[in-house]
N, C-alpha and C positions, 0 to 999 in steps of 0.2 A: 555559392550556396553553402556556407560553413555549417557543419553539423548535420546536413541532410544529404544522404546518399542518393544516387540516381535511382536505385531500387525503391527506396522510401518515397521519393517524389512520384515515381511512376505509379506506385500503389495508390497514393492519395488521389492522383488525377483519375485513375480508373475507378476508384471508389466513388468520387463525386460524379463521374459520368454515369455510372450505373445507377446511383441513387436518384438521379434525374431522369433515368430511363432514356438516355440518349445513345444513339449508335455512334460509332467512331466517325462515320460519314457525316452525320449531323454536326458533330463537334468540329470536324475539319472544315466543313463548308462555312461555319460561323467564324472560325479562327483564321481561316485562309492558310492552312498548312495541309500537307499531304497525309493521306491515311497511313502510308508506310512510316512517316515520321512519328505520328502519334502512336502507332503500334510499337515502335522501338522505344519511345519515351515511356509508355506504360509498362513495357517489359524490362525497364531498367537498363536497356542497352545503349541509350543515348541520353545525354544531359541537354536539355533544351537551352537555347540562348535566352537572354532576358526578354527579347522581343517576342520570341515564340511562347515563353511562359506567360507573359502578359496577355497574349492573344488567347491562349487556352483558358486562362483564368476568366477572362471576359466571357468566353463562350460557355463556361460552366457556371457563371453567376457568382464567383467567389473572387477573393483577392489573391494576388500572387503570394503575398505573405502567408495567407491561410494554407496554401499548398506547400510552401516551404517549411513553415513552422509546425503544421499540424494543428490539432484542436487547441484552442486557447483556454485560459482560465474561465471558470464560471463567474457569474455575477453574484455569487453567494455573499451573505452578510459576514461570512468568516473573514473575507479579505479586509473588511473595514476594521477588524480587531488587530490585524497584524502590526500596523505602525505603533499602537499602544504597547503591544507585547515587546516590540523592539526597544521602545523607550524604557520600559520597566527593567528589562534585563541588562541594559547598558550600564546601569548603576547598581548592579546586584550586590556589590560589596560596599557601596555607600548609599544605602537606600534613603529615601525621603522620610521625614518624621511623619508619624500618623498612629492611629489606634492599632492595637493588636488584641484580638480576642483570646480568651483562654484556649489552651491546647485542645481540650475536648471539643470546643466549638469549631476550632480550625479543622480538627479531624473529620467532623461531620461534613464540612464544606469540601474537603479534599475527596472524601468518599463520593460525594454527589458528582464532583468533576470526573472522577474515574468512571463512575457509572454512565455519565453522559458520553464519555469517550467510547467505552466498550459497546454501548447501545447505539453508537453512531449518531448521536444528537449533537452534531458539530456546531450548528448555529447557536443552540442554547449554551453550549460550552464556551463559545467565543465571547458571549456576553459577560460571563463571570470570571474567566481565567485571568485577565490582566490585573484586576484588583486583588484577586486571591494571591497571585505571585508577588505582588508588591507587599502585601501584608506578611507573607511568609518570609520574604527577604528581611523585613524588619525584625521578625521573630528570631531568625537565625543570628542576626547582627546583635541583638540585645540580650539574648538568653545565654545562659551558661550551663555547663555540666550536662546532667541527664536531660534536662528540658531542651537544651540546644540540640542534642542528638535527636530527640523526638521531633523537634521542629524541622531539622534537616531531612528526616525521613519523609515528613509530609511535603516538604518542598520538592524532594526528588519525584514524588508521585504527581504533584501538581505540574512540575516542569514536563513530565512525560505527557501529560494530557495536553499541554500547550504544543508540544512537539508534534502530536498527532495532527493538530490543525495546520502547522507549518508544512509538514511533510506531505500530507494528503492533498493540500491545496497548492502545491508547487513552489513553496518558498523554501527551497532546499538550503540556501545559505543560512537562513534563520534556524532551520531544523538542525543543521550541524552544530550551531552555537548552543542550542538548547540541549542537545545530547551531551555536550561537554559539561554544561551546568548540571545536568542530571548526575553525571559521574562525580562531579565535585561534591554535590549534596550527599550522594550515597557514601562517599568517603568520609564525610563529616559524621554521618549517622553511624559509621562503624559496623554495618550489617552486611555480612558477605552475601546473603541472598539478595539484598537490594543492589549490591554492586554487580551481581550477576545479571540482574534485570537491566541494569544500565548497559552492560555489555551486549545483551540481547537487542536493546534498542539501537545501540551504536551501529549494528549491521545495516541499518537503514542508510547511513552515510556511504557505506561501501556499495550497497545496491544502486544508490543514486549516481555514484561515480563510476559504476561498472568495474569496480575493483574487487571482484569476488575472491580472488586468491588471498589478498591481504585480509579481507573480511573473515574468510574461513580460518585463517591462522589466528586472528584475534579471538574468534569464538573458541577455538581449541585451547588458547592460552587461558581464557576465562574459565574453561572447564578444569584445566590443570590447577588453577588457583583455588578452586572450590574445596572447602573442608569436606570430610566424609558426610554422606547424606543421612545423618543420624536423626534428623527431624523432618517433618512433612514439608516445611518451607524450603529447607536446603534441597531435599530430593526434587521438589517442584522446580526450583531454580535451575538445578542441573539438567532436569528433563527438558526445560524450555530451551536451554542452550543447545542441547543435542537436536531438538526438533528444528531450530533455526539453521543449525549447521547442516542438517540433512537437506533442507531446501536449497541452501547455497551450493552444496556439492552437486545436487541434482541439476541446478541451473548450469553448473560447469561440466555437466555430463560425466561426472565421476561416480558411476553407479555403485561401485564397491564401497566407496567412502560414504555415500548417501545412505546406503542400506545399513552400514555399520552404525552410523549415528542414529538411525531409526531404531535399530536393535537396542542400543544403549538407552534411548529415550523410552522404549517400551518397558524395559526393566524398571526404570525410575518412576514412570507414570503409573505403573501398576501398584506403587507404594503410596499413592496419594489419592484423595478424593477429588473428583472433578470440581474445580473452583478457580477463583481469581487469587493469584499469589503475586503480590507486588504489582498488580495491574495486568498480569499475564494469565490467560486461561490455560490451565494445565490439567491433565487427567486423561483417562482412557478415551473419552470422546474427542478431545483436542488432538490426541495422537492419531486417531483415525482420520481426522481432517488433514493432518499433515502427511499422512500416507498418500492421500490423493494428490496433494500439492507436489510431492516428490515425484510421483508417477508422471504428472504433467510436465514437470521440468525436465525429466529424463527423456520423455518423448518416445519411449519404446512402445510400439503398437500393442504388443502382448500385455504389457502392464496397463496400458490405457484401456484395453478391452476388459481386463479384469476389474479395474477401478470402476468403469461405467456399469458393468454388471453388478458390482457390489452396491452401487447406488439404488438398485431396485430392491435391495434387501435391508438397507440401513439409511437412515437420515439423521442429521444432527438434532438432538432433542431441543425442545423449545427453552429448556432451562439454560442452555448456553447463551452467552452474549450475542447480540444481534450481529455485531461485526464479525465474530468468528463464524457464525452460521452462514452469513452472506458470502464469506470467503469460500466456504465449501461449494456453494452453488456457482460462484464465479469459476472456480477451478473445474467443476464438473462440466460447465459450458465450454471451457477451453479444451477439455478432453474430448467432448463430443464434436467440437469443430475440427480438431485434429483428425478425428476418425471420419470426417466427411459427412457430419450430421448437423448442418447449420440450423435447421428448424428446431431440432432437440436442444441445441446450444442456446438458441433464443429463449426457449421455454425455461431453461435453467436460470438464465440471466433475468428473466421476468420474476422468477421466484426470489432471486437475490434482491431485486429491486423492492419487492413487497416487504422483505425483511428489513432492509436498511437502505432506503433510497439515497440518502446523502453519501453513504459510503460507496455505493455502486456508481453513482454519477461521477465521482472524483477518482475512480480507480483506473489507472492507466491501462491495465490489461483489458478492461471491459471495452474501452474504445477500440483498441487494436483488434479484439476478437469480433466486435460488431462490424468494423470495417471489412474484416476478412469475410464475415458472413454475408455482407452486402455483395461482395464480389462473387462468392460461391453461389448465391441465389440469383445473380445477375440483376439485382435490384427489383425482383418480381414478387418477393414475399413482403406483404404489407406490414406484418408484425415485426419482422427483422428491421425493416426500414424505419418504422415508427420508433422502435427502441433505439436504433442508431442515432436518429435525430434527437431524441430526448437526451441521450448521453453525449451529444455533440461530437459523435464520431464522423459525421458528415455535415 
């Protein structure tokens, strides 16, 4: 069972059992195994043989692969666009011939792609982004001087939008390639704020590889390379790096480091108006959302209680992008679940789904939290169960 621990497998088996409202005795009778064996398997104390796993899967009405691998990919139209994105970027430096719109028109198209990304309109974005990338590769290839730098800037933002599709829908190898292309385009553009945005996005690669230490060092190096924050875009870029570094440090349970990055982010975010800067939402409201994220990653009960209490007094304004607002409610649900409030957690995730359903359904934390909520409620809360099935957590 490569890549799957006994504990993970046990949790998945228990989640599927509870979601079907089956007792251990019922599953064991159907599978022909002892109750003590199933108890040890669910508790992560024992790894089942292939024969036992197959029998348990049949009793639960799932496949053994589903138990081993966890939730699979959705059937979203986004996946249909992935092969074309791969084809287009394979020849990024030798693009096919074709038309190129004037730069102002390309800027409008890129702005629309960025808006689709931050509003979590991924299916619509997937329809447009392959052709847009191809056109921008041609523009960078054929233009010179200042125009080439402008085209490279637009390309970096478009590539970031394509990366959102690859990363969120599980195509991690493609995401890593797109991140490198974003960095390449940002270097061509010669804009330090845009290069910082590329460093911000690069952290996804480290998150996916569970390489938080190198990722945190890369973020710190990007901070060190930043010029003095003498303009709003530069201050926003530096604030974004500190916010992401705070989350990474929180996930590593380095509380002092996480809080120091939050402090630095607070100073910088206070210098800018809330808004999108090179595709990243930055400002006082975004900082507040990251405070909750860091509290959840650190997992300190005192911080979690404070964060959940704060949610009764503050909510992300509707002017923020849908993706950012839904992140807040996902993290709020995580905090509530950690505090043993699965029904409140489900309510927060329902709010997140209302804001950005495509984002929530593809979010790995959502599935993990809903599976945990199913176990905490013993499969008896119909709302939790319905949401878990919608998100393919069971």
